[in-house]
Every structure is written in C-alpha cells, then in structure tokens.
N, C-alpha and C positions, 0 to 999 in steps of 0.2 A: 855547821856540821857538815862535812864532805859526804858525798855520795858514797862512798867507801864505809865510813862509819855508819851510815843508815843502812847500807845493805847487810851488815853483819847481823843485824836483828832478825834478817831471814833465816839464819841458823837455828834460831830458837823456833820459829815457825815450822821449819823442816823437822826439828826435833820432836815437836808435838804431834805433827801428822805421822811420823813414823812410829813413834810409841803408842799412838792411838790405834793406827792400822793393825800394829803387831799384837797389841792386847786383845783386840776384837777378834782378829784372825784365830789368836791361840784359844780363846773362849768359845768361838764357833766351831772349832775342830774337835774340841774336848767335851762339850756339854750340848745336850738338846735344849730347844728353846723351852721355857718353863722350868728349867732346872733349877734348884734353889739350895743353898748350903749356908748354914749359920756359922760365921767366924767368930763374933763376940756375943753371947746370949743376950737376945733382946735388944741387940743394938746394931751390929754390922753384918750383913749378908752379902754373899755372892750369889747373884742370879744370872739367868740367861734371859733377857727380855729384848722384844723388838718394838720400836716406836715408830710408826709411819707419819705420826704427827710432828708437833714442834714441842718446846720444852714444856716439862711438867705434863706431857701427855695431851696437850690442847690439840684437837684435830685428830687424834688418834684413831676415833671411829669413823673418819672420813678418809679412807685409804683410797681414793678415786684416782684415777690417772690425772684428771685436771688439777686436784690438789697437790699430787706429787710434783707436776710441772711447775706449778707456781711456787711451791716450797724450794725446788732446785733453782728456780730463776731469781727468786728473792735472795736465796743464799749467795748465788754468785754476783749479784750486785752489791751485796754487802762485803763479799770478799774482795771484789774490785775496789770500792771506797776505802777499806782498810789498807789494801796494798798500795793504793795511792797515797794515802796518808802517811804511810811508813816510808815509801821511797822518795817522795816529793819533800820529806823532811817537815812536815806541818807540824809535827810534835818536837819539841826540842830537848826534853828531859829523858834521862836513861829510864826512869820509872814510866813514863808514858809510852816511850818506845816499846819498852818490855811488854807493856799491857797490850799495845797494839799487835805485836808478834804472837803474843798469847792468844788473843782473839782470833787473829787471822788463821793460826794453826788449828783451833778448835773449830772454827767454821769451815775450813777446809777438810778436816777429818770427818765431820758430820755430813757434809755434803757428798763426799765420795760413797759414803755408806747408802745415800739416798738414790744416787746415780746408778751404782752397780747392784744395789740389793733392795732397793725400794722403801727400806727403813733402816732407823739408825739402831745398832746393836748396843744395850747398856748392860751393865754387869754389877755395879755396885748399888746396895740399897742400905739406908740407914733408917732406923726407927729410934724415937725418942718417946718413950712411954707409949702412948696409943697413937701418936703422930708419926706417920709414915711419910718419909721424903721420896719422892718419885725416884726411880732406878736412874743412873747415870753412868758415864764413862769418863775416859782420859781428856776427850775433846770438850765435854761439859765442864769438866774441872778446870782446864785450861781457859775456858770462856769466862768462868767464874772469876778466877785468879786475875785475868786480865783486865776485866770490869772493875774489879777492886783496887787494882794498880791505878788505873786511869783514874777513878774517882779520888784516890789519894792523892793523886798528883794534881788534879783540878783543885782540891779542897787544901792542900798543905804544901804543894811544890813551890819551889822559888818564883816569885812573878817578877818578870822583867819591867821596870818601868821605862816609859819611854821619856826621852828628853825633853825638856820643857823648852819652848822657844823664848828668847829673850824678847821682851816687849820694848 
C-alpha cells in the first residue's frame, strides 16, 4: 500500500473531527447544560451533558487538574500511536484502516473538548427499558464503529499466509 493510499484515510479522520466539533458547537450554542428532550418515547433523548471523566462517566467525579492533564496526555499518546499505525501502513486492509481512521477522529474530537473546555460534551442518550446507556456524541460513535471494524477485520479479515521455505 502506497503512502498516498494510506493518507487518504486521514480524510475520514478529518470528517469525524469536523462533524464532532460542529455538532457539539451547535448543541452548546442552543442548549444549556442539563437540557433534556425526548425524541422517541422511553428510548432516545437529546441531552446536554458534560463529562470531565472518561467513557461511561468513569472519573467524572474526579474533575481535578491532575486528572484532566493525565487524561489529555493519555489521549495524545493514543492519538500518536493510532496516527503512526495508519500512516506507517501497519494495517493493510481497507476495513482495518477505516477503523483506525474512525478511532483517530473520535479520539481527536474528544481530546479537543478536554483541552479547550475541560470536559467532553455529550448529547445523545439511549434508554432500553430501565437500562440507561450513558450519554455520548459523534466522537464516541466513531470510536465505537472504529473498534468494531478493527475487531471484524481481526476476526474475519483475509489472512495473509507467509510462504513456506523449501526444506
């Protein structure tokens, strides 16, 4: 795979970051934190929530500057590794590269929130009966889709066999 064909996946990353930032900015400009609106009765809601922690609200109650710096630094390391994997061509399949690009875009979108606002803005909420799935955003969705694509690629992608040496 050529460098040009690997770099084309960065367009997907950029699209995720731009869509994530645009939707968050739109929500932040038009709603107040805590705002809540039911889209589909007892199922899908639009909310305006801020999460200073990580996924699923872990560390949300620990909004100290030290926690924020550690989360930003950790995110930047992950972004660096994902970018290296993508640009260096360590993944050879389209599905794997799309997964990396989505993970990279989602991670970049959320770390931008942490850097500039101290917390990640979430605006989708799903309820299944009495089960409440934590609020999420476009970046979180891209991270989830990227992880699924990489998992599918690992489990079901074409395996490249190495040629056997003649004995």
